[in-house]
C-alpha positions, 0 to 999 in steps of 0.5 A: 642253116644258110641255103634254108635262111638264104631262101632256098627251096631243095637241098641236095645230097650228093650219094655217089661214091668216090666223087668229092661231094660225096655225103653217107647217109647217117651224115645226110639225116643229121643236117635232113633232121636240122632242116624245115620241112618246106625245104625239099630234100633231094637224094643225087645217085648215079646207076646206084641198085634200086635197094640202096636208093630206096634205103637212104632216101628213106634214112634221110627221110628225102623228097624226092630223087635226083637219078645222074646215070645211066637208069632205064625208064623201067628202073626210073619207073621204080623209082617213081613208084616211092619217090618223086625223080629228078631225071637229070642228062646231061645235054647234047643239041640236037639229042632227045630228051627223056620223057620225065616229071622233072629234067634237069640238064645240066652239063655236057660233063656232068659236075665239072662246073662249066657252063654250056652254051643255053642258046643251043637248047632247044627250048620248044621241047621243053615247054610246057615241063617241068627242068631244071638248069646246073652246069656252072651257074654262080651268083654273077650268071644265074640272073642271065640264065634266068632271064635268057631261059625260064627255068622251073629252078635252078641246081647248083653246087661248084658255083657257090664254093669256096673250095672243093666240096666247101659251100660258101655262105655269101655266095650261096645268099648272094645266088638265091637272091640274085635268082629271085631277082631276076624272075 
């Protein structure tokens, strides 16, 4: 597995139907079984029912769940009773960020692969919080992102692809190498 060999801390599986990166839980479970326990396995969901999230998480042996929809605080708590949650937010300047164990700040159009103006992020509101940066990251800009924002972690997908939904091993290696070098 290229991601693990390159030093990734986590690998994500997209369980959002009708998206180009969607993977069936049974296929994700086959991949998951080949990943060591040193790498976290994250399942990405958008407005999925609780039962579906919990069943998929069990089938795939997920380490955590990333919620990327309009889930309520109560729903997030229900998921947190079973799995750590990464709560994704499409970033808008001057909008209050939700409370979360771990927060993922994405571009205003999540999943677009578009970089947004990182200078608009209110870094003070993130002090003491565990947060990840997403949105248009790639091997060329990840070092700058790490140096400028000092996120707890990074989330990348299209920035390490050679074509939509096709991961490029060289881009994965370069991304991880450049991110680590910037720390």
